[in-house]
C-alpha positions, 0 to 999 in steps of 0.5 A: 256443320253449322246449325241452330246453336240455341237448340244444341242442348235439346238436340244433343239430348234427343240424339243421345236418346236416339243413338244409331249404333244398332248392331245386327241383333238390335236391327233384327229386333226392330224388324220383329217389332215391325212385323208385330206392329203390322199384325196389330194393324191387321187385327185392328182392321179385321175387328172393325176398329178402322184399321189403325192402332192409333184410334179406338172409335169405330166411326172415325175414318181411317185411310190405308196408304201405301208408301214405297221405299227403295232398298229397305223399310227405315228402322224408325218407320213406325215412329214416323208413321205414328207422328204422321197419323197424329198430324193428319188427324189434327189437320183434317180429322182423318186417321191414316194407316201407312203400309210400307212396301219395297219394290221386290215385295210390294205385290206380295204385300198388297195380296196379303193386305187384300186377303186380310180384308185391307182396302188400299185407299191412297197410293202411288203407282210406284207402290203397285198397279192400281186403278184410280178414281176420277178426281175432277169432281173431288178436286174443286171441293176438297183439293183447293190448295192443290188448285192454288199450287198446280198450274192449269197446264200441269193439270191438263198434262196429267189428264188421261183423255180429258180426265184427271186420275192422279195429282200433277207432279211439281218436281219431276215432270220434265224428263231427260236421260243422262249418264252418271260417272264417278268424278274421281275416275274422270279427274284421274284421267283428265277427262272432260265430262262435257265431251260425253254427249252421245252413246258413241262418246260413252262407248269411246270412253269405256274403251279407254277406261276398260284398259286403264281400270280393268277391275271396274265394270264400265256401266249399268242400267239404273236398275240391273233388271231393267234395260238401258232405255228405262230412262233413255226413252219416254213413250207417249201412247200409254198403255201400249208399249209398242207404238209412239208418236214421232217427234219429227212428223207426229205420225204413229210409229212402231218404236222397235222398227226405228233406226234409232232403236236398232242403233241403240241395241247394237251398242248395248250388244257391243258393250255386253260382248266386251264385258262392260256390263255387270254379271248381276244383270239378270240375277238380282235387281241392284241399283247402279248407285249401289254398285258404285258405292261398293266400288265395282262400277264406273257409270250408270244411266239415270234421269237428268234434271237440276239437282240430280248430281247431288241426288245420285251422289247421296245414293252412290256415296261418291261424287258423281258427274252427270251429263245429259244424253237426250233433249228434255221432254214432257211426256205421258211417262214423265208426268206420271213419274209418281202418280198419286191417286185414290183407288177405285176400291176406296169408299171414303173418296172425300177424306182421301181427297183431303189427304191428297190435298195435305200431301200436296200442300202441307210442308210440315207433313211432307217434310215428315214423310220425306225426312222424318222427325226434326231433331232426331232425323234432321236439323234445320241449318241457318241457311234454311237447308237441313242436315243430320243432327250431330252424331247421325249419318246416312248410315246410322240414321233411322229414317233417311229413305232419300225418296223425296221424288216419289211424292207429288210436290217435293218442291215444298220440302226442305233442301238438303245441305250440300244441294243447291239452295236454289234447287226448286227455283231452277227446277221450275225454270227447267220445266218451263223451258222444256218442250211438251211432246205432242201426244201428252194427254193421249191414252190408248183405250185398247178395249176393241183390240185388247187381246191383240194388244196384250199379246203385243205387250207380252212379246215386247216384255219377252224380248226387250230386256235382253235386247236392251241389255245386250244379252240377246243378239239383235241380228237374231232376236229383233227380227224374231220379235217384230215377226211375232208382233206382225203375226199377233195383229200389230196392224189392227192395233195400230189402226185403232190407236191411229183412229183414237189419236186423230179423234183426240187431236180433233177434240183438242182443237175444238 
């Protein structure tokens, strides 16, 4: 590993101070310490100290910000959170109380916070179901750096029916779907990955490999408790999960009535019946990369974009080959992959907008949240990329969440050693060459048909996971789902969406 030799002794001293050889007992002590930390934070909020242990002045503004992590809250979260709070105070004279959450517990964490009187001021939707304030008036006053970085097209694509509620993503707003496959298995059987272009190609590969590697599970969704189409299709007419806008003719369609959907779920059913899928599907929410790391799985479905092979390789602990299965598109779902905004309950919107401006434009701050503290969690190499300090690995580091994608402007962050040093430039080119779906920017307001729309979405939720993992027989349950939707008033909802969509299109041409 090459590095900055002139800082080696300093780095070694810091590394010795921060040895990551904690056994289970020590990690348990860290978790107890973390729980104690949050009790102190909540007590501070209830006593009126602004909700932070880092300040005692009541008049100082403190923002409560939720941070979502995938698998576990990093051991050194408190260390990073304290430094981040100090940095924000130095830059914009605002304190921040960072509240970490995990996918399986984030709703409970939010309810606990609400019971304790904690108002979440700033968050991404991946950390919970938030209602955001409009940013249109705040952005030109307190988000001037955002306006220098985000293009007008990116801002317009992020708007919902003409209003901006969240920050435009800089790194992940062009989306496609792919399949990640173990490179060692492909090479073992001399399989050319470029020959895999469709689900049918993947099906033939699974049939071959299941005979050669009977102990391997063939494939999985990105997460076991989500269907295969999580990354394979992107809806435009949010928040309705039934209708989409056809990319061929631009007309409104019921996605579940399409020939394409029927072909997909028949394939998933076939894989399920042949035993290609993990038994854990309905039991635990496990990421496909974790099963690859455990040596159980050959492939899983994921996003496809520049740098994805390195990203998934880190998650899975193995070299992965990823091939695209769909043409990339910019859609409502893709531009909102990790939408950061100011919650409706926030009483300090100006300060919150200043914080978002920092989150979008300040590389020092963004690198701290993504990678931790330089010299302890990472070091900068001679080529400008970063890597672990000597003696630290992904397994022993106290802060290595691998969640850069969850921030609105990952493109100002460092690139990790081993990834393409030109990643951000290639990402920019990828997005510039990607087609924008016709309905991007249109969002359905279901106020006039809310009861019917909610019922339709509930029906979809009841059936689609089983259909999109092969656990439900499409010949029986797809007609049943469509029949229930018809009885629930699907035509009335469709008419209202069509009316709003036509008005929205007319407004765009004026």
